[in-house]
Structures are given as C-alpha cells and as structure tokens.
TIVO-2410 file (N, C-alpha, C; in nm, 3 decimals):
# residues 89
REC num residu      c1      c2      c3 atome chaine
REC   1      M   7.966  -9.980  -1.122     N      A
REC   1      M   7.835  -9.973  -1.187    CA      A
REC   1      M   7.728  -9.948  -1.080     C      A
REC   2      T   7.639  -9.854  -1.108     N      A
REC   2      T   7.531  -9.823  -1.014    CA      A
REC   2      T   7.416  -9.921  -1.035     C      A
REC   3      A   7.325  -9.922  -0.940     N      A
REC   3      A   7.207 -10.007  -0.952    CA      A
REC   3      A   7.127  -9.966  -1.076     C      A
REC   4      K   7.119  -9.835  -1.101     N      A
REC   4      K   7.047  -9.787  -1.219    CA      A
REC   4      K   7.109  -9.844  -1.346     C      A
REC   5      D   7.242  -9.840  -1.355     N      A
REC   5      D   7.311  -9.895  -1.472    CA      A
REC   5      D   7.281 -10.044  -1.488     C      A
REC   6      D   7.281 -10.115  -1.377     N      A
REC   6      D   7.253 -10.258  -1.380    CA      A
REC   6      D   7.111 -10.283  -1.430     C      A
REC   7      Y   7.014 -10.207  -1.379     N      A
REC   7      Y   6.875 -10.224  -1.424    CA      A
REC   7      Y   6.862 -10.194  -1.572     C      A
REC   8      L   6.925 -10.087  -1.617     N      A
REC   8      L   6.917 -10.052  -1.759    CA      A
REC   8      L   6.980 -10.160  -1.847     C      A
REC   9      K   7.092 -10.214  -1.802     N      A
REC   9      K   7.158 -10.322  -1.877    CA      A
REC   9      K   7.065 -10.443  -1.887     C      A
REC  10      R   7.004 -10.479  -1.775     N      A
REC  10      R   6.912 -10.593  -1.775    CA      A
REC  10      R   6.791 -10.567  -1.864     C      A
REC  11      L   6.737 -10.445  -1.857     N      A
REC  11      L   6.619 -10.412  -1.936    CA      A
REC  11      L   6.651 -10.411  -2.086     C      A
REC  12      R   6.770 -10.367  -2.121     N      A
REC  12      R   6.810 -10.372  -2.263    CA      A
REC  12      R   6.821 -10.517  -2.310     C      A
REC  13      R   6.873 -10.602  -2.223     N      A
REC  13      R   6.883 -10.745  -2.257    CA      A
REC  13      R   6.742 -10.803  -2.275     C      A
REC  14      I   6.651 -10.765  -2.188     N      A
REC  14      I   6.512 -10.812  -2.199    CA      A
REC  14      I   6.448 -10.760  -2.328     C      A
REC  15      E   6.479 -10.636  -2.362     N      A
REC  15      E   6.429 -10.579  -2.488    CA      A
REC  15      E   6.478 -10.663  -2.606     C      A
REC  16      G   6.603 -10.703  -2.603     N      A
REC  16      G   6.657 -10.790  -2.709    CA      A
REC  16      G   6.586 -10.924  -2.711     C      A
REC  17      Q   6.558 -10.978  -2.593     N      A
REC  17      Q   6.485 -11.105  -2.587    CA      A
REC  17      Q   6.347 -11.089  -2.650     C      A
REC  18      S   6.283 -10.976  -2.626     N      A
REC  18      S   6.150 -10.951  -2.682    CA      A
REC  18      S   6.155 -10.948  -2.834     C      A
REC  19      R   6.255 -10.881  -2.889     N      A
REC  19      R   6.270 -10.879  -3.034    CA      A
REC  19      R   6.296 -11.020  -3.088     C      A
REC  20      G   6.376 -11.096  -3.014     N      A
REC  20      G   6.401 -11.234  -3.054    CA      A
REC  20      G   6.274 -11.317  -3.055     C      A
REC  21      L   6.189 -11.296  -2.956     N      A
REC  21      L   6.062 -11.367  -2.951    CA      A
REC  21      L   5.974 -11.330  -3.070     C      A
REC  22      Q   5.972 -11.202  -3.103     N      A
REC  22      Q   5.893 -11.159  -3.218    CA      A
REC  22      Q   5.941 -11.229  -3.346     C      A
REC  23      R   6.072 -11.236  -3.362     N      A
REC  23      R   6.129 -11.305  -3.480    CA      A
REC  23      R   6.091 -11.452  -3.480     C      A
REC  24      M   6.098 -11.513  -3.363     N      A
REC  24      M   6.063 -11.656  -3.355    CA      A
REC  24      M   5.919 -11.680  -3.398     C      A
REC  25      V   5.829 -11.592  -3.355     N      A
REC  25      V   5.688 -11.607  -3.393    CA      A
REC  25      V   5.673 -11.582  -3.543     C      A
REC  26      E   5.737 -11.475  -3.593     N      A
REC  26      E   5.729 -11.446  -3.737    CA      A
REC  26      E   5.780 -11.563  -3.820     C      A
REC  27      E   5.886 -11.626  -3.774     N      A
REC  27      E   5.947 -11.737  -3.848    CA      A
REC  27      E   5.881 -11.872  -3.816     C      A
REC  28      E   5.776 -11.867  -3.736     N      A
REC  28      E   5.700 -11.987  -3.698    CA      A
REC  28      E   5.788 -12.096  -3.640     C      A
REC  29      K   5.872 -12.056  -3.545     N      A
REC  29      K   5.959 -12.152  -3.476    CA      A
REC  29      K   5.874 -12.246  -3.392     C      A
REC  30      Y   5.936 -12.352  -3.347     N      A
REC  30      Y   5.869 -12.453  -3.265    CA      A
REC  30      Y   5.813 -12.389  -3.138     C      A
REC  31      C   5.686 -12.415  -3.109     N      A
REC  31      C   5.615 -12.350  -2.997    CA      A
REC  31      C   5.687 -12.369  -2.864     C      A
REC  32      I   5.739 -12.486  -2.839     N      A
REC  32      I   5.806 -12.512  -2.712    CA      A
REC  32      I   5.931 -12.425  -2.699     C      A
REC  33      D   6.002 -12.404  -2.809     N      A
REC  33      D   6.119 -12.316  -2.806    CA      A
REC  33      D   6.079 -12.172  -2.773     C      A
REC  34      I   5.967 -12.128  -2.830     N      A
REC  34      I   5.918 -11.993  -2.801    CA      A
REC  34      I   5.878 -11.984  -2.654     C      A
REC  35      L   5.807 -12.084  -2.605     N      A
REC  35      L   5.765 -12.084  -2.464    CA      A
REC  35      L   5.885 -12.083  -2.370     C      A
REC  36      T   5.991 -12.153  -2.407     N      A
REC  36      T   6.112 -12.154  -2.326    CA      A
REC  36      T   6.170 -12.013  -2.317     C      A
REC  37      Q   6.170 -11.942  -2.429     N      A
REC  37      Q   6.221 -11.804  -2.429    CA      A
REC  37      Q   6.130 -11.710  -2.352     C      A
REC  38      V   5.999 -11.731  -2.360     N      A
REC  38      V   5.904 -11.651  -2.281    CA      A
REC  38      V   5.933 -11.670  -2.132     C      A
REC  39      S   5.958 -11.794  -2.093     N      A
REC  39      S   5.988 -11.823  -1.953    CA      A
REC  39      S   6.116 -11.753  -1.909     C      A
REC  40      A   6.218 -11.755  -1.993     N      A
REC  40      A   6.345 -11.688  -1.961    CA      A
REC  40      A   6.324 -11.538  -1.946     C      A
REC  41      M   6.244 -11.481  -2.035     N      A
REC  41      M   6.217 -11.337  -2.029    CA      A
REC  41      M   6.136 -11.302  -1.904     C      A
REC  42      T   6.041 -11.385  -1.870     N      A
REC  42      T   5.961 -11.364  -1.750    CA      A
REC  42      T   6.051 -11.365  -1.625     C      A
REC  43      K   6.141 -11.461  -1.618     N      A
REC  43      K   6.233 -11.469  -1.504    CA      A
REC  43      K   6.323 -11.346  -1.498     C      A
REC  44      A   6.367 -11.299  -1.613     N      A
REC  44      A   6.452 -11.179  -1.617    CA      A
REC  44      A   6.375 -11.057  -1.567     C      A
REC  45      L   6.250 -11.043  -1.607     N      A
REC  45      L   6.167 -10.932  -1.559    CA      A
REC  45      L   6.142 -10.943  -1.408     C      A
REC  46      Q   6.120 -11.065  -1.361     N      A
REC  46      Q   6.100 -11.085  -1.218    CA      A
REC  46      Q   6.225 -11.047  -1.139     C      A
REC  47      A   6.342 -11.077  -1.194     N      A
REC  47      A   6.467 -11.041  -1.126    CA      A
REC  47      A   6.481 -10.890  -1.116     C      A
REC  48      V   6.445 -10.818  -1.222     N      A
REC  48      V   6.448 -10.672  -1.218    CA      A
REC  48      V   6.350 -10.621  -1.112     C      A
REC  49      A   6.230 -10.676  -1.113     N      A
REC  49      A   6.127 -10.634  -1.017    CA      A
REC  49      A   6.173 -10.658  -0.873     C      A
REC  50      M   6.231 -10.773  -0.848     N      A
REC  50      M   6.277 -10.803  -0.712    CA      A
REC  50      M   6.390 -10.709  -0.670     C      A
REC  51      G   6.480 -10.677  -0.761     N      A
REC  51      G   6.587 -10.584  -0.729    CA      A
REC  51      G   6.534 -10.446  -0.697     C      A
REC  52      L   6.439 -10.399  -0.778     N      A
REC  52      L   6.379 -10.268  -0.753    CA      A
REC  52      L   6.304 -10.266  -0.620     C      A
REC  53      L   6.233 -10.374  -0.593     N      A
REC  53      L   6.160 -10.383  -0.467    CA      A
REC  53      L   6.255 -10.383  -0.348     C      A
REC  54      E   6.363 -10.459  -0.358     N      A
REC  54      E   6.462 -10.463  -0.251    CA      A
REC  54      E   6.522 -10.324  -0.228     C      A
REC  55      D   6.557 -10.255  -0.337     N      A
REC  55      D   6.611 -10.120  -0.324    CA      A
REC  55      D   6.510 -10.027  -0.258     C      A
REC  56      H   6.385 -10.037  -0.301     N      A
REC  56      H   6.281  -9.950  -0.245    CA      A
REC  56      H   6.263  -9.974  -0.096     C      A
REC  57      I   6.257 -10.100  -0.057     N      A
REC  57      I   6.239 -10.131   0.084    CA      A
REC  57      I   6.359 -10.086   0.166     C      A
REC  58      S   6.480 -10.115   0.117     N      A
REC  58      S   6.598 -10.083   0.197    CA      A
REC  58      S   6.626  -9.934   0.206     C      A
REC  59      H   6.570  -9.856   0.118     N      A
REC  59      H   6.593  -9.712   0.123    CA      A
REC  59      H   6.467  -9.636   0.164     C      A
REC  60      C   6.370  -9.630   0.074     N      A
REC  60      C   6.251  -9.548   0.096    CA      A
REC  60      C   6.170  -9.594   0.218     C      A
REC  61      V   6.145  -9.724   0.225     N      A
REC  61      V   6.060  -9.774   0.335    CA      A
REC  61      V   6.134  -9.764   0.468     C      A
REC  62      V   6.260  -9.800   0.472     N      A
REC  62      V   6.337  -9.792   0.596    CA      A
REC  62      V   6.347  -9.647   0.643     C      A
REC  63      D   6.377  -9.555   0.551     N      A
REC  63      D   6.385  -9.413   0.589    CA      A
REC  63      D   6.252  -9.363   0.644     C      A
REC  64      A   6.143  -9.400   0.578     N      A
REC  64      A   6.011  -9.357   0.625    CA      A
REC  64      A   5.978  -9.419   0.760     C      A
REC  65      A   6.016  -9.546   0.780     N      A
REC  65      A   5.989  -9.613   0.908    CA      A
REC  65      A   6.066  -9.546   1.021     C      A
REC  66      I   6.189  -9.506   0.994     N      A
REC  66      I   6.269  -9.437   1.096    CA      A
REC  66      I   6.203  -9.303   1.132     C      A
REC  67      A   6.153  -9.232   1.030     N      A
REC  67      A   6.087  -9.103   1.053    CA      A
REC  67      A   5.954  -9.121   1.125     C      A
REC  68      G   5.887  -9.234   1.098     N      A
REC  68      G   5.760  -9.263   1.163    CA      A
REC  68      G   5.645  -9.183   1.105     C      A
REC  69      G   5.531  -9.192   1.170     N      A
REC  69      G   5.414  -9.116   1.131    CA      A
REC  69      G   5.341  -9.175   1.012     C      A
REC  70      P   5.251  -9.094   0.956     N      A
REC  70      P   5.166  -9.142   0.846    CA      A
REC  70      P   5.246  -9.180   0.720     C      A
REC  71      E   5.358  -9.111   0.696     N      A
REC  71      E   5.437  -9.143   0.578    CA      A
REC  71      E   5.492  -9.286   0.588     C      A
REC  72      A   5.531  -9.328   0.707     N      A
REC  72      A   5.581  -9.464   0.727    CA      A
REC  72      A   5.473  -9.566   0.692     C      A
REC  73      E   5.353  -9.541   0.744     N      A
REC  73      E   5.243  -9.632   0.715    CA      A
REC  73      E   5.213  -9.636   0.566     C      A
REC  74      A   5.218  -9.522   0.500     N      A
REC  74      A   5.189  -9.515   0.357    CA      A
REC  74      A   5.295  -9.591   0.277     C      A
REC  75      K   5.423  -9.575   0.314     N      A
REC  75      K   5.531  -9.644   0.241    CA      A
REC  75      K   5.522  -9.795   0.260     C      A
REC  76      I   5.488  -9.838   0.380     N      A
REC  76      I   5.473  -9.982   0.406    CA      A
REC  76      I   5.356 -10.038   0.326     C      A
REC  77      K   5.245  -9.965   0.322     N      A
REC  77      K   5.128 -10.008   0.244    CA      A
REC  77      K   5.164 -10.014   0.096     C      A
REC  78      E   5.235  -9.913   0.049     N      A
REC  78      E   5.277  -9.908  -0.091    CA      A
REC  78      E   5.364 -10.030  -0.126     C      A
REC  79      A   5.459 -10.062  -0.040     N      A
REC  79      A   5.546 -10.178  -0.063    CA      A
REC  79      A   5.467 -10.308  -0.058     C      A
REC  80      T   5.376 -10.318   0.037     N      A
REC  80      T   5.293 -10.438   0.049    CA      A
REC  80      T   5.207 -10.456  -0.076     C      A
REC  81      D   5.151 -10.348  -0.127     N      A
REC  81      D   5.070 -10.354  -0.249    CA      A
REC  81      D   5.155 -10.399  -0.368     C      A
REC  82      A   5.278 -10.347  -0.376     N      A
REC  82      A   5.369 -10.385  -0.485    CA      A
REC  82      A   5.401 -10.534  -0.478     C      A
REC  83      I   5.427 -10.583  -0.357     N      A
REC  83      I   5.455 -10.725  -0.339    CA      A
REC  83      I   5.334 -10.808  -0.383     C      A
REC  84      A   5.215 -10.764  -0.344     N      A
REC  84      A   5.094 -10.837  -0.382    CA      A
REC  84      A   5.078 -10.842  -0.534     C      A
REC  85      R   5.108 -10.733  -0.603     N      A
REC  85      R   5.099 -10.732  -0.749    CA      A
REC  85      R   5.200 -10.830  -0.809     C      A
REC  86      L   5.319 -10.835  -0.754     N      A
REC  86      L   5.420 -10.927  -0.805    CA      A
REC  86      L   5.380 -11.072  -0.783     C      A
REC  87      V   5.322 -11.099  -0.669     N      A
REC  87      V   5.281 -11.235  -0.637    CA      A
REC  87      V   5.168 -11.280  -0.732     C      A
REC  88      R   5.079 -11.189  -0.766     N      A
REC  88      R   4.968 -11.223  -0.856    CA      A
REC  88      R   5.013 -11.241  -1.001     C      A
REC  89      S   5.124 -11.179  -1.037     N      A
REC  89      S   5.166 -11.183  -1.179    CA      A
REC  89      S   5.234 -11.313  -1.214     C      A
***
C-alpha cells in the first residue's frame, strides 16, 4: 500500500465519522457522546496532517535543502508556516 492509498483510506474513514456525527446531531444524541466522536475525528485529521507533513519534509524539503539556494529557503519557510498552522488549530 502506498502512502497515498493510506491517506485516502484514512480520509474515507474520517468521512464516515463525519456522517456519523451528523446522524448523532440529527438524532439528538447525548452531547458528551458527540463531543467524544468530534475528538476522535480531530485526532484522525491530525494524524493525516502529521503524515503529510512528515512526507513533505522528508522529500520536498530535504531535496530542496540539498539543492540549496532560494528554493531551499522557500521550502523551509513553507514547511514552517504549515507547522504553525497545525499548532494553532
């Protein structure tokens, strides 16, 4: 299985979780149970984000750093900005 396949599998699972959350709200399930599922979905999305970030750093950023120059600086800034967005979320 490729990383892409793994990400797609995880995202489909998250999509199912989202539909489950919608049903829970429609059926007026207990708020704490809904919040527990929101937390699980959030963690699943964070896991996807961390995997994508790790892949990006280990490939794109490393390759750019080896090549050097302005592209290296741009890729490092791009990765740093992505990390900052994840930390804020």
